[in-house]
Legacy VTK file of the C-alpha trace (Angstrom):
# vtk DataFile Version 3.0
C-alpha trace
ASCII
DATASET POLYDATA
POINTS 243 float
27.827 0.236 -0.179
24.635 2.218 -0.704
25.030 6.009 -0.353
23.424 7.526 2.742
20.056 8.990 1.929
18.637 11.907 3.910
15.130 12.274 5.261
14.317 15.361 7.324
17.885 16.699 7.397
20.494 18.130 5.147
21.862 16.322 2.168
20.261 14.027 -0.269
19.332 16.627 -2.915
16.398 19.094 -3.222
12.745 18.642 -3.655
11.437 17.444 -7.064
9.953 19.890 -9.482
6.275 20.643 -9.828
6.066 18.524 -13.018
6.670 15.245 -11.075
4.040 12.832 -9.954
5.184 13.330 -6.351
4.704 17.046 -6.515
1.255 16.585 -8.128
0.183 14.319 -5.322
1.441 16.833 -2.717
-0.432 19.698 -4.373
-3.538 17.603 -4.663
-3.312 16.831 -0.927
-3.214 20.577 -0.110
-5.929 21.498 -2.589
-8.269 18.724 -1.393
-7.711 19.473 2.262
-8.453 23.240 1.712
-11.608 22.411 -0.325
-12.764 20.089 2.435
-12.228 22.650 5.174
-14.039 25.328 3.131
-17.030 23.161 2.489
-17.162 20.838 5.475
-20.283 22.628 6.711
-22.033 21.552 3.505
-21.009 19.031 0.928
-17.437 18.687 2.007
-18.120 15.852 4.372
-18.936 13.666 1.300
-15.186 13.749 0.408
-14.308 11.793 3.486
-14.465 7.988 3.816
-17.713 7.013 5.413
-17.443 3.260 5.442
-21.020 2.477 6.651
-22.602 4.304 3.668
-20.084 4.041 0.797
-21.749 1.007 -0.709
-25.202 1.430 0.687
-25.595 4.928 -0.727
-23.164 4.385 -3.677
-20.679 7.042 -2.573
-18.121 5.231 -4.685
-15.770 8.225 -5.036
-14.931 8.310 -1.342
-12.081 5.725 -1.336
-10.395 7.985 -3.770
-11.159 11.489 -2.550
-10.430 10.706 1.188
-6.759 10.111 0.147
-6.296 13.908 -0.448
-7.757 15.172 2.813
-5.885 15.954 6.034
-7.678 17.247 9.160
-5.089 19.519 10.720
-2.951 22.367 9.420
0.223 20.534 10.513
-1.050 17.372 8.797
-1.530 19.266 5.572
1.925 20.887 5.675
4.022 17.956 6.788
1.916 15.521 4.792
2.697 17.481 1.542
6.337 17.822 2.423
6.739 14.091 3.107
4.853 13.112 -0.116
6.842 15.599 -2.145
10.272 14.594 -0.817
9.880 10.899 -0.195
7.650 10.468 -3.255
10.335 12.231 -5.315
12.922 9.674 -4.344
10.534 6.778 -4.999
9.620 8.257 -8.351
13.310 8.436 -9.290
13.728 4.732 -8.925
10.106 3.509 -9.652
8.766 5.954 -12.151
5.630 8.095 -11.935
3.038 5.432 -12.781
4.376 3.030 -10.116
4.474 5.813 -7.531
0.827 6.516 -8.272
-0.043 2.870 -8.093
1.581 2.462 -4.668
0.722 5.773 -3.104
-2.811 6.429 -4.282
-3.654 2.819 -5.279
-2.937 1.277 -1.854
-4.559 4.130 -0.048
-7.723 3.785 -2.200
-7.765 -0.009 -1.825
-7.464 0.328 1.963
-10.550 2.535 1.795
-12.416 -0.020 -0.256
-11.492 -2.830 2.185
-12.541 -0.624 5.081
-15.975 -0.141 3.491
-16.355 -3.879 2.953
-15.346 -4.476 6.590
-18.157 -2.109 7.653
-20.595 -4.373 5.935
-19.219 -7.532 7.454
-18.680 -6.203 10.984
-21.361 -3.528 11.597
-20.276 -0.898 13.984
-16.514 -1.577 13.658
-15.935 1.449 11.497
-18.475 4.105 12.357
-16.357 7.281 11.905
-15.321 9.359 8.965
-11.756 8.880 7.807
-9.250 11.198 6.200
-6.694 9.554 4.043
-3.853 11.995 3.621
-2.107 10.356 6.639
-2.717 6.937 5.005
-0.928 7.876 1.844
1.869 9.575 3.816
2.384 6.483 5.830
2.346 4.228 2.661
5.111 6.210 0.997
7.084 6.564 4.252
7.140 2.799 4.833
7.774 2.090 1.118
10.757 4.436 1.223
12.254 2.756 4.256
11.703 -0.757 2.947
13.116 0.138 -0.467
16.353 1.173 1.230
16.359 -1.909 3.514
19.495 -2.385 5.456
21.047 0.632 3.687
21.663 3.687 5.743
19.487 6.776 5.652
19.299 10.002 7.777
16.220 10.795 9.779
16.443 14.366 11.193
20.179 14.034 11.621
20.080 10.554 13.141
21.663 7.778 10.961
19.565 4.602 10.838
18.688 1.849 8.489
15.776 2.055 5.973
14.088 -0.811 7.675
14.249 1.109 11.094
12.768 4.148 9.377
9.992 2.002 8.014
9.406 0.733 11.537
9.114 4.251 12.888
6.417 5.027 10.282
4.565 1.867 11.225
5.090 2.622 14.879
3.150 5.983 14.605
0.169 4.028 13.310
0.341 1.362 15.988
0.713 3.858 18.802
-2.326 5.778 17.490
-4.288 2.575 17.347
-3.304 1.774 21.003
-4.057 5.308 22.323
-7.122 6.171 20.297
-8.511 2.813 19.439
-7.946 0.535 16.437
-11.209 1.642 14.986
-9.556 5.089 14.334
-6.738 3.547 12.282
-8.483 0.851 10.229
-7.396 2.223 6.820
-3.858 2.922 8.164
-3.447 -0.614 9.469
-4.772 -2.107 6.296
-2.507 -0.002 4.119
0.509 -0.985 6.319
0.009 -4.632 5.490
-0.598 -3.948 1.805
2.585 -1.779 1.284
4.705 -4.240 3.191
3.380 -7.095 1.040
3.839 -5.056 -2.151
7.415 -4.014 -1.492
8.312 -7.514 -0.447
7.157 -8.778 -3.863
3.538 -9.720 -3.286
1.972 -8.097 -6.320
-1.364 -8.898 -8.115
0.557 -10.277 -11.079
2.522 -12.637 -8.859
-0.531 -13.807 -6.984
-2.116 -14.450 -10.413
0.848 -16.485 -11.473
0.806 -18.532 -8.225
-2.956 -19.094 -8.762
-2.372 -20.253 -12.340
0.386 -22.665 -11.276
-1.835 -24.048 -8.508
-4.694 -24.571 -10.967
-2.371 -26.297 -13.463
-1.122 -28.602 -10.807
-4.747 -29.525 -9.786
-5.688 -30.120 -13.453
-2.640 -32.377 -13.968
-3.399 -34.302 -10.755
-7.053 -34.783 -11.739
-6.044 -36.091 -15.221
-3.533 -38.532 -13.732
-6.210 -40.230 -11.479
-7.379 -42.557 -14.346
-3.787 -43.715 -15.100
-2.433 -46.848 -13.523
0.986 -48.461 -13.308
1.294 -51.603 -15.446
2.914 -54.322 -13.308
6.178 -55.820 -14.596
5.890 -59.298 -16.074
8.622 -61.464 -14.428
8.433 -63.905 -17.413
9.304 -61.227 -19.843
12.857 -59.959 -19.886
13.596 -56.290 -20.365
14.692 -55.425 -23.921
15.907 -52.218 -25.352
13.371 -52.688 -28.348
10.390 -51.977 -25.892
11.904 -48.509 -25.252
11.455 -47.404 -28.857
LINES 1 244
243 0 1 2 3 4 5 6 7 8 9 10 11 12 13 14 15 16 17 18 19 20 21 22 23 24 25 26 27 28 29 30 31 32 33 34 35 36 37 38 39 40 41 42 43 44 45 46 47 48 49 50 51 52 53 54 55 56 57 58 59 60 61 62 63 64 65 66 67 68 69 70 71 72 73 74 75 76 77 78 79 80 81 82 83 84 85 86 87 88 89 90 91 92 93 94 95 96 97 98 99 100 101 102 103 104 105 106 107 108 109 110 111 112 113 114 115 116 117 118 119 120 121 122 123 124 125 126 127 128 129 130 131 132 133 134 135 136 137 138 139 140 141 142 143 144 145 146 147 148 149 150 151 152 153 154 155 156 157 158 159 160 161 162 163 164 165 166 167 168 169 170 171 172 173 174 175 176 177 178 179 180 181 182 183 184 185 186 187 188 189 190 191 192 193 194 195 196 197 198 199 200 201 202 203 204 205 206 207 208 209 210 211 212 213 214 215 216 217 218 219 220 221 222 223 224 225 226 227 228 229 230 231 232 233 234 235 236 237 238 239 240 241 242
């Protein structure tokens, strides 16, 4: 039986040290958010994700910088705590590089897809997005799914990891229902990506499936010129023809 893990309550160990990847991401979220709010009257707005102009004006850094920006003080504080604590657990089982790949990588990829969606569906994503909440949601859901049916502790309430992941996804869905899906485009995209990743849909596995499919196609094409030689009824089967 898996040990109970704690999220938002007592138990489960302390926060990771400042030398870990999780703590660096949390500090970067605070620093990026403070920098944005100090400069949002000037150039700070360019740190946000502006899907309609990312590719048109070549603001290619925005899918990365928006990941470290939160709009509200509570978002900054709780986002940093969640990234630090949950990210610390994931880093202990994944390692720092994989944590960075999932937390920052999926958040940035969701930003890129959002920018591409703005080109395909003009007017669908017309607002500026902050991505601190996206990265927080990614790590929250990844944490819950990594525990799966094992038991965890959410603010003193025992529940399964899958249920905890459902709570994280529920926040995004409720926000999309109450404020409009256009306000949650990167969040919704990131939800699908992190679920697929934790369930085993990785770029490497997709490439292996593609190579397998291509090999099968090549073998099928090569076999088209082959034909089955009909059996001659006047010629008895002999073992010598097998050699």
